[in-house]
Structures are given as structure tokens and as C-alpha cells.
C-alpha positions in Angstrom: -43.5 -107.0 118.4 -42.9 -103.3 117.9 -39.3 -103.7 119.1 -38.8 -106.5 116.5 -40.2 -104.3 113.8 -37.9 -101.4 114.8 -34.9 -103.6 114.7 -35.9 -105.1 111.3 -36.5 -101.6 109.9 -33.1 -100.4 111.1 -31.4 -103.4 109.5 -33.2 -102.8 106.2 -31.9 -99.2 106.1 -28.3 -100.4 106.5 -28.5 -103.2 103.9 -29.4 -101.2 100.8 -28.1 -102.3 97.4 -26.6 -99.6 95.2 -28.3 -99.0 91.9 -31.6 -100.6 92.9 -33.4 -97.7 94.5 -36.8 -98.4 93.0 -36.8 -102.1 94.1 -35.5 -101.1 97.5 -38.4 -98.6 97.9 -41.0 -101.1 97.0 -39.4 -103.7 99.3 -39.4 -101.2 102.2 -43.1 -100.3 101.6 -44.1 -104.0 101.5 -42.2 -104.9 104.6 -43.6 -101.9 106.5 -47.2 -102.8 105.4 -46.8 -106.5 106.5 -45.3 -105.5 109.8 -48.1 -103.1 110.6 -50.7 -105.6 109.5 -49.3 -108.4 111.6 -49.0 -106.2 114.7 -52.4 -104.7 114.3 -54.0 -108.1 113.7 -52.6 -109.4 116.9 -53.4 -106.2 118.9 -56.9 -106.1 117.4 -57.5 -109.6 118.7 -56.2 -108.7 122.1 -58.5 -105.6 122.2 -61.5 -107.8 121.2 -60.7 -110.2 124.0 -60.5 -107.3 126.4 -63.9 -106.0 125.2 -65.5 -109.4 125.5 -64.0 -109.7 129.0 -65.4 -106.4 130.0 -68.9 -107.5 128.7 -69.0 -111.0 130.1 -66.8 -110.7 133.2 -64.5 -113.6 132.3 -61.6 -113.9 129.9 -62.8 -115.8 126.8 -60.7 -118.1 124.7 -59.9 -117.2 121.1 -62.2 -119.8 119.8 -64.6 -119.9 122.7 -68.2 -121.1 122.4 -70.6 -118.4 121.2 -73.7 -119.9 122.8 -75.3 -118.7 126.0 -75.0 -114.9 125.7 -77.8 -112.6 126.6 -79.4 -110.0 124.3 -77.7 -107.2 126.3 -74.2 -108.8 125.9 -74.8 -109.3 122.1 -75.7 -105.7 121.5 -73.0 -104.3 123.8 -70.4 -106.1 121.7 -72.0 -104.7 118.5 -71.9 -101.2 120.0 -68.2 -101.6 120.8 -67.6 -102.7 117.2 -69.4 -99.6 115.9 -67.3 -97.6 118.4 -64.1 -98.8 116.7 -65.7 -97.8 113.3 -66.4 -94.3 114.6 -62.9 -93.9 115.8 -61.6 -95.1 112.4 -63.0 -92.0 110.7 -60.8 -89.3 112.5 -57.9 -91.7 112.7 -58.0 -92.3 108.9 -58.4 -88.6 108.1 -55.6 -87.5 110.4 -53.5 -90.4 109.1 -54.1 -89.3 105.5 -52.7 -85.8 106.4 -49.8 -87.3 108.3 -48.9 -89.6 105.4 -49.3 -86.9 102.7 -46.6 -87.2 100.1 -46.2 -91.0 100.1 -43.7 -93.2 101.8 -41.0 -91.1 103.6 -37.2 -91.5 103.3 -35.9 -94.2 105.5 -33.2 -92.0 106.9 -35.8 -89.5 108.2 -36.7 -91.4 111.3 -39.0 -88.7 112.7 -41.2 -88.7 109.6 -41.0 -92.5 109.4 -42.2 -93.0 113.0 -45.2 -90.7 112.4 -46.0 -92.4 109.1 -45.8 -95.9 110.7 -47.7 -94.9 113.8 -50.6 -93.4 111.9 -50.8 -96.4 109.5 -50.7 -98.8 112.5 -53.5 -96.8 114.3 -55.7 -97.1 111.2 -55.1 -100.8 110.9 -55.6 -101.3 114.6 -59.1 -99.8 114.4 -59.9 -101.9 111.3 -58.7 -105.1 112.9 -60.4 -104.4 116.3 -63.7 -103.7 114.5 -63.4 -106.8 112.4 -62.7 -109.1 115.3 -65.6 -107.6 117.3 -68.0 -107.9 114.4 -66.9 -111.5 113.9 -67.7 -112.5 117.5 -70.8 -110.4 117.5 -72.1 -112.3 114.5 -71.5 -115.6 116.3 -73.2 -114.4 119.5 -76.1 -113.0 117.6 -76.7 -116.2 115.5 -76.9 -118.4 118.6 -78.9 -115.9 120.7 -81.5 -115.3 118.0 -81.9 -119.1 117.5 -82.2 -119.7 121.2 -78.9 -121.6 121.1 -80.4 -124.2 118.8 -79.1 -123.0 115.4 -80.9 -123.2 112.1 -81.9 -126.6 110.9 -79.2 -128.2 113.1 -77.6 -127.4 116.5 -74.2 -128.6 115.4 -71.2 -126.3 115.6 -70.2 -126.8 112.0 -73.8 -126.1 110.7 -73.8 -122.8 112.6 -70.4 -121.9 111.2 -71.5 -122.5 107.6 -74.6 -120.4 108.0 -72.6 -117.6 109.6 -69.8 -117.7 106.9 -72.4 -117.5 104.2 -74.1 -114.5 105.9 -70.8 -112.7 106.6 -69.7 -113.3 102.9 -73.0 -111.9 101.5 -73.0 -108.9 103.9 -69.3 -108.2 103.1 -69.7 -108.4 99.3 -72.8 -106.1 99.4 -71.1 -103.6 101.8 -67.9 -103.4 99.8 -69.7 -102.8 96.6 -71.8 -99.9 98.0 -69.1 -98.4 100.1 -66.8 -98.4 97.0 -69.4 -96.5 95.0 -69.8 -93.9 97.8 -66.0 -93.6 98.2 -65.7 -92.9 94.4 -68.3 -90.2 94.7 -66.5 -88.6 97.6 -63.2 -88.7 95.7 -64.8 -86.8 92.8 -66.0 -84.2 95.3 -62.5 -84.0 96.8 -63.8 -85.1 100.3 -61.2 -86.1 102.8 -63.6 -88.8 104.2 -63.0 -91.0 101.2 -60.0 -92.6 102.9 -62.1 -93.6 105.9 -64.5 -95.4 103.6 -61.6 -97.2 101.9 -60.5 -98.4 105.3 -64.0 -99.7 105.9 -63.7 -101.8 102.7 -60.6 -103.3 104.2 -62.5 -104.1 107.4 -65.2 -106.0 105.6 -62.6 -107.9 103.6 -61.0 -108.8 106.9 -64.3 -109.8 108.4 -65.0 -112.2 105.5 -61.5 -113.7 105.8 -61.8 -114.2 109.6 -65.2 -115.8 109.2 -63.8 -118.4 106.7 -60.8 -118.9 108.9 -63.1 -119.7 111.8 -65.1 -122.1 109.6 -62.0 -124.0 108.6 -60.7 -124.1 112.2 -64.1 -125.5 113.4 -64.0 -128.1 110.5 -60.6 -129.3 111.5 -61.7 -129.5 115.1 -64.8 -131.5 114.3 -63.2 -133.9 111.9 -60.3 -134.5 114.4 -62.6 -135.4 117.3 -62.1 -139.1 116.7 -58.3 -138.8 117.3 -56.5 -138.3 120.6 -53.0 -137.3 121.7 -50.2 -137.4 119.1 -52.5 -138.8 116.5 -54.8 -135.8 116.9 -51.9 -133.3 116.6 -50.6 -135.1 113.4 -54.1 -135.3 111.9 -54.7 -131.6 112.5 -51.3 -130.7 111.0 -51.9 -132.8 107.9 -55.4 -131.5 107.4 -54.3 -127.9 107.9 -51.5 -128.4 105.4 -54.0 -129.9 102.9 -56.2 -126.8 103.2 -53.2 -124.6 102.5 -52.3 -126.6 99.5 -55.8 -126.3 98.2 -56.3 -122.5 98.9 -52.8 -121.0 98.2 -52.6 -121.9 94.5 -56.0 -120.4 93.8 -55.0 -117.3 95.7 -51.7 -117.0 93.8 -53.3 -117.6 90.4 -56.5 -115.6 90.6 -56.7 -113.3 93.6 -53.1 -111.9 93.8 -52.9 -110.7 90.2 -56.2 -108.9 90.6 -55.0 -107.3 93.8 -51.8 -106.1 92.1 -53.8 -104.6 89.3 -56.1 -102.9 91.8 -53.2 -101.4 93.7 -51.7 -100.1 90.4 -55.1 -98.5 89.5 -55.4 -97.0 93.0 -51.9 -95.5 92.7 -52.7 -94.1 89.3 -55.9 -92.5 90.6 -54.1 -91.0 93.6 -51.5 -89.4 91.3 -54.0 -88.0 88.9 -55.2 -84.4 89.4 -58.6 -84.0 91.0 
């Protein structure tokens, strides 16, 4: 993945259009961000698989059953998630110093490598913590209910309870962390950036929990089909979910995200 990103970055530096420096700069930043996010998301999942393997003694599947884990295993996974959060603080602070001054010039490969590496390290801690918290929540839910669930022992019922709890916790945490980060920014504290990264982690956690719920729903609904019919049914149902979710994202969430990025950029450029 890293080799693919290096090649893509090299190609982008050689295919610049004259007279469109501003658009080219924005394009480079978006591409670098997407590449780092995709790589860190995959590596974060791999690290979470390794952590769960170290705890349970066997390699789990990505969507493995969450039932049957002991209290010790549940809280070991939670401790590992907190460990990634603790590591995020120095990584984010060091990364903020390394990336001071904004996006580097594409021809300055040394500075670009440092910039991309620090950004990737931050995102890797975020993704690893998010994945570990997701599976910890699943393990905790089934362990605390003695593998019976609340009101129903069905997989989908458990997923719905978990996604509601994850969403509530994420919304509350984001709200309070944002207030603390604003306070630290007014004080000129360098730890503000670490809290901003925690907000990203909770947003990721909420997204992963909903992704898991949709995946479980597709799996449960498709249990009556087999073979090629099952594959086609899963594909059609997945496409239907995308057609239902993507327009709402494009019309409501994306514009607010763009405005939020613009406000954050304005704040970062304003004197403290």
C-alpha cells in the first residue's frame, strides 16, 4: 500500500497543470489525506486483529462472533485500546511540530516524507484505538449479559443495542472533548491537537459500529439464500444501502464538513 501511494504521489508531482497552483495544492492535500486514511484504516484493523490474537490465542475473523469471552479478555482489550489512546497524545503533539507550517512543497521530498509519516502515525493510533474499542464494546455487551443479550439473544438485536450505545457515547464524548479542546486552544496548549484527534476517533467508532450493524443485517437477511443467489442478493442489498445513504451524506453531511474545515482553517490562521 505504501509503495502504491509513493508511486501515485510521484506521478502527481509530474502531472501538474500550469496556472492552477491553488487547485493543484488542494488536490495534493486531499489525495494525501485519503491515502493516509485508507492505509491507516487497514493497518489499524490488522493491529486490532493482532491484539485480539494475543489476548485469545487464536486468529479471529474480521467479523468473528463476540460471544464467549471472559471478563479478563474483555478488559485486556479495553486496556489495549486505552494504550493506543495514550500513544496518540505524544504522536499528535510531535506530529503537530513536524507539520508546522502547513502542507510542504511537493518537490521537497524529505519534508514531504516527514509530513506524511507523522500524519500516518497519528491516524494509525486513531484507527487502532477505534477498531479495538469497537470489538471491546461487542465483547463487553455479550459478557455482561451472559451471552444472552438484552431482550433477545439474536445477533441483530445485539447489534442494534450496541450501535445505539456507541452513537450516544460518541456524540456525548465529541461534544465535551470539543469544549475542552477549545479551552486548551485559548490557553495556547499544544495538547489541543491530541484532543482533536480523539474526536476523529469517536467519529470513526460510531461509523464502524453502524458499518458492523449493516453488515450483520445483510448477513441475517441473506441467510435464506445459498450459492450464487446469496452473492447476488448480498450485492443488491449492499448497493441499495449505498443508494439510500450516499445522497443523504452528500446533501447534508458533506456541506457541513466542508464548512467545518473552513472554520478550522480560519481559526488556525488567526493569531492566538
